[in-house]
PDB file with one MODEL, atoms N, CA, C and O in Angstrom:
MODEL        1
ATOM      1  N   GLU A   1       1.068  -1.015  -0.093  1.00  0.00           N
ATOM      2  CA  GLU A   1      -0.119   0.172  -0.337  1.00  0.00           C
ATOM      3  C   GLU A   1       0.861   1.453  -0.377  1.00  0.00           C
ATOM      4  O   GLU A   1       2.031   1.243  -0.055  1.00  0.00           O
ATOM      5  N   TRP A   2       0.551   2.531  -0.681  1.00  0.00           N
ATOM      6  CA  TRP A   2       1.543   3.288  -0.845  1.00  0.00           C
ATOM      7  C   TRP A   2       0.667   4.834  -1.534  1.00  0.00           C
ATOM      8  O   TRP A   2      -0.032   4.856  -2.547  1.00  0.00           O
ATOM      9  N   GLU A   3       0.911   5.724  -0.836  1.00  0.00           N
ATOM     10  CA  GLU A   3       0.219   6.868  -1.073  1.00  0.00           C
ATOM     11  C   GLU A   3       1.384   7.817  -2.152  1.00  0.00           C
ATOM     12  O   GLU A   3       2.578   7.542  -2.272  1.00  0.00           O
ATOM     13  N   ARG A   4       0.667   8.957  -2.849  1.00  0.00           N
ATOM     14  CA  ARG A   4       1.693   9.770  -2.767  1.00  0.00           C
ATOM     15  C   ARG A   4       0.830  11.462  -3.613  1.00  0.00           C
ATOM     16  O   ARG A   4       0.091  11.309  -4.585  1.00  0.00           O
ATOM     17  N   MET A   5       1.111  12.927  -3.025  1.00  0.00           N
ATOM     18  CA  MET A   5       0.792  13.930  -2.934  1.00  0.00           C
ATOM     19  C   MET A   5       1.463  14.799  -3.953  1.00  0.00           C
ATOM     20  O   MET A   5       2.691  14.877  -3.914  1.00  0.00           O
ATOM     21  N   THR A   6       1.035  15.217  -4.528  1.00  0.00           N
ATOM     22  CA  THR A   6       1.334  16.493  -4.907  1.00  0.00           C
ATOM     23  C   THR A   6       1.079  17.597  -5.571  1.00  0.00           C
ATOM     24  O   THR A   6       0.730  17.472  -6.745  1.00  0.00           O
ATOM     25  N   ASP A   7       1.161  18.601  -5.135  1.00  0.00           N
ATOM     26  CA  ASP A   7       0.882  20.051  -5.370  1.00  0.00           C
ATOM     27  C   ASP A   7       1.623  21.313  -5.967  1.00  0.00           C
ATOM     28  O   ASP A   7       2.551  21.805  -5.326  1.00  0.00           O
ATOM     29  N   ILE A   8       1.288  21.776  -7.015  1.00  0.00           N
ATOM     30  CA  ILE A   8       1.125  22.909  -7.181  1.00  0.00           C
ATOM     31  C   ILE A   8       0.778  24.700  -7.078  1.00  0.00           C
ATOM     32  O   ILE A   8      -0.088  24.972  -7.909  1.00  0.00           O
ATOM     33  N   THR A   9       1.073  25.508  -6.561  1.00  0.00           N
ATOM     34  CA  THR A   9       0.606  26.333  -6.268  1.00  0.00           C
ATOM     35  C   THR A   9       1.288  27.730  -6.747  1.00  0.00           C
ATOM     36  O   THR A   9       2.340  28.212  -6.326  1.00  0.00           O
ATOM     37  N   TYR A  10       0.582  28.152  -7.549  1.00  0.00           N
ATOM     38  CA  TYR A  10       0.719  29.768  -7.905  1.00  0.00           C
ATOM     39  C   TYR A  10      -0.250  31.160  -7.312  1.00  0.00           C
ATOM     40  O   TYR A  10      -1.469  31.306  -7.403  1.00  0.00           O
ATOM     41  N   VAL A  11       0.669  31.994  -6.750  1.00  0.00           N
ATOM     42  CA  VAL A  11      -0.157  33.276  -6.255  1.00  0.00           C
ATOM     43  C   VAL A  11       0.268  34.329  -6.822  1.00  0.00           C
ATOM     44  O   VAL A  11       1.461  34.621  -6.736  1.00  0.00           O
ATOM     45  N   VAL A  12      -0.506  35.009  -7.425  1.00  0.00           N
ATOM     46  CA  VAL A  12      -0.603  36.252  -8.032  1.00  0.00           C
ATOM     47  C   VAL A  12       0.107  37.417  -7.040  1.00  0.00           C
ATOM     48  O   VAL A  12      -0.318  37.837  -5.964  1.00  0.00           O
ATOM     49  N   GLN A  13       1.440  37.829  -7.830  1.00  0.00           N
ATOM     50  CA  GLN A  13       1.884  38.528  -6.609  1.00  0.00           C
ATOM     51  C   GLN A  13       1.591  39.950  -6.552  1.00  0.00           C
ATOM     52  O   GLN A  13       1.823  40.647  -5.564  1.00  0.00           O
ATOM     53  N   GLY A  14       0.859  40.534  -8.092  1.00  0.00           N
ATOM     54  CA  GLY A  14       0.471  42.064  -8.167  1.00  0.00           C
ATOM     55  C   GLY A  14      -0.791  42.247  -8.780  1.00  0.00           C
ATOM     56  O   GLY A  14      -1.410  41.291  -9.247  1.00  0.00           O
ATOM     57  N   GLY A  15      -1.103  43.098  -8.801  1.00  0.00           N
ATOM     58  CA  GLY A  15      -2.772  43.464  -9.600  1.00  0.00           C
ATOM     59  C   GLY A  15      -3.675  43.812  -8.792  1.00  0.00           C
ATOM     60  O   GLY A  15      -3.536  44.137  -7.613  1.00  0.00           O
ATOM     61  N   PRO A  16      -5.220  43.715  -9.801  1.00  0.00           N
ATOM     62  CA  PRO A  16      -5.944  43.930  -8.845  1.00  0.00           C
ATOM     63  C   PRO A  16      -6.716  42.772  -7.977  1.00  0.00           C
ATOM     64  O   PRO A  16      -7.815  42.827  -7.425  1.00  0.00           O
ATOM     65  N   VAL A  17      -5.633  41.560  -8.055  1.00  0.00           N
ATOM     66  CA  VAL A  17      -6.468  39.907  -7.801  1.00  0.00           C
ATOM     67  C   VAL A  17      -5.198  39.945  -7.246  1.00  0.00           C
ATOM     68  O   VAL A  17      -4.787  38.812  -7.498  1.00  0.00           O
ATOM     69  N   LYS A  18      -4.182  40.606  -6.565  1.00  0.00           N
ATOM     70  CA  LYS A  18      -3.127  40.278  -5.820  1.00  0.00           C
ATOM     71  C   LYS A  18      -3.353  39.390  -4.621  1.00  0.00           C
ATOM     72  O   LYS A  18      -4.302  39.702  -3.903  1.00  0.00           O
ATOM     73  N   GLY A  19      -2.702  38.432  -4.318  1.00  0.00           N
ATOM     74  CA  GLY A  19      -3.199  37.553  -3.439  1.00  0.00           C
ATOM     75  C   GLY A  19      -4.144  35.928  -3.712  1.00  0.00           C
ATOM     76  O   GLY A  19      -4.388  35.029  -2.907  1.00  0.00           O
ATOM     77  N   LEU A  20      -4.463  36.048  -5.027  1.00  0.00           N
ATOM     78  CA  LEU A  20      -5.309  35.429  -5.701  1.00  0.00           C
ATOM     79  C   LEU A  20      -4.029  33.975  -5.525  1.00  0.00           C
ATOM     80  O   LEU A  20      -2.816  33.982  -5.734  1.00  0.00           O
ATOM     81  N   ALA A  21      -4.824  33.008  -5.128  1.00  0.00           N
ATOM     82  CA  ALA A  21      -3.668  31.767  -5.435  1.00  0.00           C
ATOM     83  C   ALA A  21      -4.342  30.702  -5.977  1.00  0.00           C
ATOM     84  O   ALA A  21      -5.452  30.487  -5.492  1.00  0.00           O
ATOM     85  N   VAL A  22      -3.954  29.966  -6.872  1.00  0.00           N
ATOM     86  CA  VAL A  22      -4.742  28.704  -7.679  1.00  0.00           C
ATOM     87  C   VAL A  22      -3.798  27.613  -7.569  1.00  0.00           C
ATOM     88  O   VAL A  22      -2.703  27.906  -8.049  1.00  0.00           O
ATOM     89  N   GLN A  23      -3.889  26.280  -7.020  1.00  0.00           N
ATOM     90  CA  GLN A  23      -3.806  25.001  -6.676  1.00  0.00           C
ATOM     91  C   GLN A  23      -4.241  24.302  -7.046  1.00  0.00           C
ATOM     92  O   GLN A  23      -5.412  23.940  -6.935  1.00  0.00           O
ATOM     93  N   TRP A  24      -3.047  23.726  -7.845  1.00  0.00           N
ATOM     94  CA  TRP A  24      -3.734  21.869  -8.376  1.00  0.00           C
ATOM     95  C   TRP A  24      -2.762  21.157  -7.564  1.00  0.00           C
ATOM     96  O   TRP A  24      -1.537  21.266  -7.509  1.00  0.00           O
ATOM     97  N   ARG A  25      -3.920  20.086  -6.682  1.00  0.00           N
ATOM     98  CA  ARG A  25      -3.099  18.716  -6.277  1.00  0.00           C
ATOM     99  C   ARG A  25      -3.807  17.482  -6.753  1.00  0.00           C
ATOM    100  O   ARG A  25      -4.964  17.280  -7.123  1.00  0.00           O
ATOM    101  N   ASN A  26      -2.721  16.701  -6.624  1.00  0.00           N
ATOM    102  CA  ASN A  26      -2.553  15.450  -7.761  1.00  0.00           C
ATOM    103  C   ASN A  26      -2.423  14.002  -6.557  1.00  0.00           C
ATOM    104  O   ASN A  26      -1.327  13.666  -6.109  1.00  0.00           O
ATOM    105  N   SER A  27      -3.896  13.194  -6.130  1.00  0.00           N
ATOM    106  CA  SER A  27      -3.337  12.534  -4.828  1.00  0.00           C
ATOM    107  C   SER A  27      -3.545  11.180  -6.024  1.00  0.00           C
ATOM    108  O   SER A  27      -4.186  11.324  -7.065  1.00  0.00           O
ATOM    109  N   THR A  28      -2.602   9.390  -5.458  1.00  0.00           N
ATOM    110  CA  THR A  28      -2.733   8.695  -6.044  1.00  0.00           C
ATOM    111  C   THR A  28      -2.670   7.575  -5.071  1.00  0.00           C
ATOM    112  O   THR A  28      -2.009   8.008  -4.127  1.00  0.00           O
ATOM    113  N   ASN A  29      -2.853   6.948  -4.947  1.00  0.00           N
ATOM    114  CA  ASN A  29      -3.033   5.613  -3.891  1.00  0.00           C
ATOM    115  C   ASN A  29      -3.664   4.425  -4.475  1.00  0.00           C
ATOM    116  O   ASN A  29      -4.675   4.209  -5.142  1.00  0.00           O
ATOM    117  N   ARG A  30      -2.529   3.604  -3.895  1.00  0.00           N
ATOM    118  CA  ARG A  30      -2.752   2.193  -4.319  1.00  0.00           C
ATOM    119  C   ARG A  30      -2.740   1.105  -3.307  1.00  0.00           C
ATOM    120  O   ARG A  30      -2.126   1.259  -2.251  1.00  0.00           O
ATOM    121  N   SER A  31      -3.281   0.197  -3.532  1.00  0.00           N
ATOM    122  CA  SER A  31      -3.527  -0.821  -2.108  1.00  0.00           C
ATOM    123  C   SER A  31      -4.099  -2.281  -2.877  1.00  0.00           C
ATOM    124  O   SER A  31      -5.164  -2.488  -3.459  1.00  0.00           O
ATOM    125  N   THR A  32      -3.073  -3.072  -2.651  1.00  0.00           N
ATOM    126  CA  THR A  32      -4.107  -4.507  -2.381  1.00  0.00           C
ATOM    127  C   THR A  32      -5.228  -5.179  -1.761  1.00  0.00           C
ATOM    128  O   THR A  32      -5.955  -6.082  -2.175  1.00  0.00           O
ATOM    129  N   TYR A  33      -5.206  -4.638  -0.849  1.00  0.00           N
ATOM    130  CA  TYR A  33      -6.519  -5.153  -0.333  1.00  0.00           C
ATOM    131  C   TYR A  33      -7.480  -4.003   0.111  1.00  0.00           C
ATOM    132  O   TYR A  33      -8.079  -3.940   1.184  1.00  0.00           O
ATOM    133  N   ALA A  34      -7.519  -2.924  -1.127  1.00  0.00           N
ATOM    134  CA  ALA A  34      -9.091  -2.139  -1.039  1.00  0.00           C
ATOM    135  C   ALA A  34      -8.757  -1.018  -2.237  1.00  0.00           C
ATOM    136  O   ALA A  34      -7.652  -0.491  -2.365  1.00  0.00           O
ATOM    137  N   ASP A  35      -9.694  -0.801  -2.926  1.00  0.00           N
ATOM    138  CA  ASP A  35      -9.808  -0.162  -4.420  1.00  0.00           C
ATOM    139  C   ASP A  35      -8.554   0.792  -3.763  1.00  0.00           C
ATOM    140  O   ASP A  35      -7.987   1.063  -2.704  1.00  0.00           O
ATOM    141  N   SER A  36      -8.568   1.098  -5.284  1.00  0.00           N
ATOM    142  CA  SER A  36      -6.822   2.087  -5.685  1.00  0.00           C
ATOM    143  C   SER A  36      -7.827   3.201  -5.946  1.00  0.00           C
ATOM    144  O   SER A  36      -9.017   3.124  -6.249  1.00  0.00           O
ATOM    145  N   ALA A  37      -6.837   4.526  -5.701  1.00  0.00           N
ATOM    146  CA  ALA A  37      -7.888   6.078  -6.560  1.00  0.00           C
ATOM    147  C   ALA A  37      -6.467   7.142  -6.645  1.00  0.00           C
ATOM    148  O   ALA A  37      -5.403   7.312  -6.049  1.00  0.00           O
ATOM    149  N   ASN A  38      -7.323   7.772  -7.931  1.00  0.00           N
ATOM    150  CA  ASN A  38      -6.494   8.462  -7.803  1.00  0.00           C
ATOM    151  C   ASN A  38      -7.404   9.635  -8.068  1.00  0.00           C
ATOM    152  O   ASN A  38      -8.493   9.379  -8.583  1.00  0.00           O
ATOM    153  N   GLU A  39      -6.959  11.490  -7.650  1.00  0.00           N
ATOM    154  CA  GLU A  39      -7.359  12.137  -7.418  1.00  0.00           C
ATOM    155  C   GLU A  39      -7.082  13.675  -7.930  1.00  0.00           C
ATOM    156  O   GLU A  39      -6.074  14.130  -7.388  1.00  0.00           O
ATOM    157  N   ASN A  40      -7.718  14.593  -8.836  1.00  0.00           N
ATOM    158  CA  ASN A  40      -6.907  15.652  -8.538  1.00  0.00           C
ATOM    159  C   ASN A  40      -7.930  16.765  -8.468  1.00  0.00           C
ATOM    160  O   ASN A  40      -8.938  16.638  -9.164  1.00  0.00           O
ATOM    161  N   ARG A  41      -7.763  18.051  -7.562  1.00  0.00           N
ATOM    162  CA  ARG A  41      -8.669  18.867  -7.094  1.00  0.00           C
ATOM    163  C   ARG A  41      -7.901  20.014  -7.738  1.00  0.00           C
ATOM    164  O   ARG A  41      -6.752  19.688  -8.034  1.00  0.00           O
ATOM    165  N   LEU A  42      -8.148  20.958  -7.960  1.00  0.00           N
ATOM    166  CA  LEU A  42      -7.966  22.788  -8.135  1.00  0.00           C
ATOM    167  C   LEU A  42      -8.863  23.322  -7.071  1.00  0.00           C
ATOM    168  O   LEU A  42     -10.039  23.082  -6.798  1.00  0.00           O
ATOM    169  N   ILE A  43      -7.896  24.183  -6.506  1.00  0.00           N
ATOM    170  CA  ILE A  43      -7.787  24.592  -5.195  1.00  0.00           C
ATOM    171  C   ILE A  43      -8.085  26.377  -5.451  1.00  0.00           C
ATOM    172  O   ILE A  43      -7.082  26.963  -5.858  1.00  0.00           O
ATOM    173  N   VAL A  44      -8.881  26.937  -5.325  1.00  0.00           N
ATOM    174  CA  VAL A  44      -9.098  28.436  -5.344  1.00  0.00           C
ATOM    175  C   VAL A  44      -9.320  28.883  -4.155  1.00  0.00           C
ATOM    176  O   VAL A  44     -10.265  28.547  -3.442  1.00  0.00           O
ATOM    177  N   ARG A  45      -7.919  30.151  -3.713  1.00  0.00           N
ATOM    178  CA  ARG A  45      -8.264  30.745  -2.469  1.00  0.00           C
ATOM    179  C   ARG A  45      -7.599  32.486  -2.827  1.00  0.00           C
ATOM    180  O   ARG A  45      -6.605  32.862  -3.448  1.00  0.00           O
ATOM    181  N   TYR A  46      -8.808  33.306  -2.023  1.00  0.00           N
ATOM    182  CA  TYR A  46      -8.476  34.884  -2.302  1.00  0.00           C
ATOM    183  C   TYR A  46      -8.955  35.192  -0.688  1.00  0.00           C
ATOM    184  O   TYR A  46      -9.923  34.771  -0.056  1.00  0.00           O
ATOM    185  N   THR A  47      -7.795  36.157  -0.288  1.00  0.00           N
ATOM    186  CA  THR A  47      -8.749  36.825   1.038  1.00  0.00           C
ATOM    187  C   THR A  47      -9.021  37.824   0.615  1.00  0.00           C
ATOM    188  O   THR A  47      -8.625  38.383  -0.408  1.00  0.00           O
ATOM    189  N   PHE A  48     -10.038  38.266   1.713  1.00  0.00           N
ATOM    190  CA  PHE A  48     -10.238  39.416   1.688  1.00  0.00           C
ATOM    191  C   PHE A  48      -9.799  40.304   2.721  1.00  0.00           C
ATOM    192  O   PHE A  48      -9.884  39.975   3.904  1.00  0.00           O
ATOM    193  N   ASN A  49      -9.319  41.449   2.341  1.00  0.00           N
ATOM    194  CA  ASN A  49      -8.775  42.651   3.791  1.00  0.00           C
ATOM    195  C   ASN A  49      -9.524  43.771   4.015  1.00  0.00           C
ATOM    196  O   ASN A  49      -9.573  44.749   3.270  1.00  0.00           O
ATOM    197  N   TYR A  50     -10.368  43.555   5.510  1.00  0.00           N
ATOM    198  CA  TYR A  50     -11.514  44.684   5.253  1.00  0.00           C
ATOM    199  C   TYR A  50     -10.741  45.720   5.752  1.00  0.00           C
ATOM    200  O   TYR A  50     -11.188  46.867   5.780  1.00  0.00           O
TER     201      TYR A  50
ENDMDL
END
């Protein structure tokens, strides 16, 4: 049984959407005793300052 996770993130450094982060996460899980799984996620984060 093994698992691997990879994250790639980009954060906008300037302009009107400064601080906007886009992250792609890939996860792979392999097992002899359970179902194997592949997962891809796109995560978008933005912080509002009041």
